[in-house]
N, C-alpha and C positions, 0 to 999 in steps of 0.2 A: 486514414486517421478515426476512422467510424469502429475499427479495431482497439482500435490508440484507445477515442474512449469508453466503447463500453468494459474494454480491463480496466483504463483505470476506479469506471464506480461501482463492479466489483468490490474492484481491489480497497475500492474507504470504505463500500457497506462491508467488506469480510472483516474490515481492520477495525470495524466504529463498534462489531459486535461483540469479538472480540473481547474477555478478559481483560480488567487493565492488567502492568504484570505491579508487584510489588515491593519494593527491596525489601529482605526479610535480614532484620540487624545477627548475626550471626552468633558475636555474647553471647544471645540471649537463648536461640531457638534453640528448640533440643532437633538434637539430628538422630535418627533411626539409623541402626546399624544396619545397611543394603545385605552385609554375607548370612547377617543366618535367620531365617524358615523359622519362619509361626507351625506351631505343633498340628494337620493335620488326619483324615483317613489318606486323600491322597500322596501324604508326607513319604508312611509309610510303602503303597509300592514305586512310588520312582525313585528309590534309594541316589540311586546311581546317576541320575540324570538332574542342571543343576539351572530351577524353576529362570533364579535373575543371568539372566548374559547383562544386563548396561550395569558398572557399578553403581556409576554418573551418571543421572534419567537427566539433572538440572544440566553439564552440561551443553547438550541438545535443548533443550526451552536458552538456553544462549546462546546460543548457533542464530536459532528459529530471530530468536528475537536482533538480533543484527542483521540478517538477512534482510529482513521486516524490515527494519529503521533507513538500513541503505538504499530499498529499494521507493521505500516515500520519500530524502529523500533526493531521491533523482524526480521522484515526478513534482515533488514541491517547489525543483530548481527549476523546471522543464515551465512548468502551468506562469510560472511568477514571472517567468522570462515571454511567454506564451498571453501572458496580460495585461506585463505593462507595456512594450510592443506597438502591441495595438493605440492603444488610449494615448501611449502620447505621438501616435500619426500616420505607426506602417503600416501603408496598401499594397501587402504582394501580398494580393487577389491580383491585381495590373499590373504584372510585370510583362506579366503572359499574356497572347495576344489571342489563346487556342479558346478562350471560351471568353472575350467580346467583343470574336470574329461569334459565337457558331449563339449569343443572345440576346447581341449585336449592345453597345457603350453605352446606354444609355438607359437598359434595361439593367448590363449587367449591374452599373454601379449604385441601382434602386437593392438588389437584395443583395450586393454588398454593403450598403448606411445601413439598408435594415438589420440584418444578418448581423456581423462588426457586436453592436451592445452586447447581443442574445447572446455574442461568444466574449465578451470580455465580463462577463452578466457574472457567466459557469465558470469561467477559470476561476475568478476573483475567490467565489465559492470552495473549487476545488482544495483552493491554495490555502487557505480556513478545514476544510475537512483532513484533507491532509496533513496541514498541523495539530492538527487531532489529534490524528492518526500513529501521529510521528509522537505526541507528551505521552501516548497510553501502550508506545511497544513496551 
């Protein structure tokens, strides 16, 4: 769970620092020809080599944005589930007896009851942040 939370926080931070995606109206946009090379000093020394290997760089950008949206939606739905269930009284921490036997029931109940609001608070804010990352993607 700690690894999941750390990776999710890194994903949210990187997603919030990402440049927002802006749709470009293709009827108004100027389209550059990717096959035309600008004349330069290096052009004459490498006449046989093709410096532009990817004629459609926007395809790679759209693919990355789609993967970002899919991962973001998965994390968003997972956090909604992990936020709503404890908010309505689900206490899966008491289903297994290992923690209650180790800490004794009274101490374990206090730890769960103190930590539960923090977990709900974290998941609620993670949902809001992931929704913002999803909208910017």
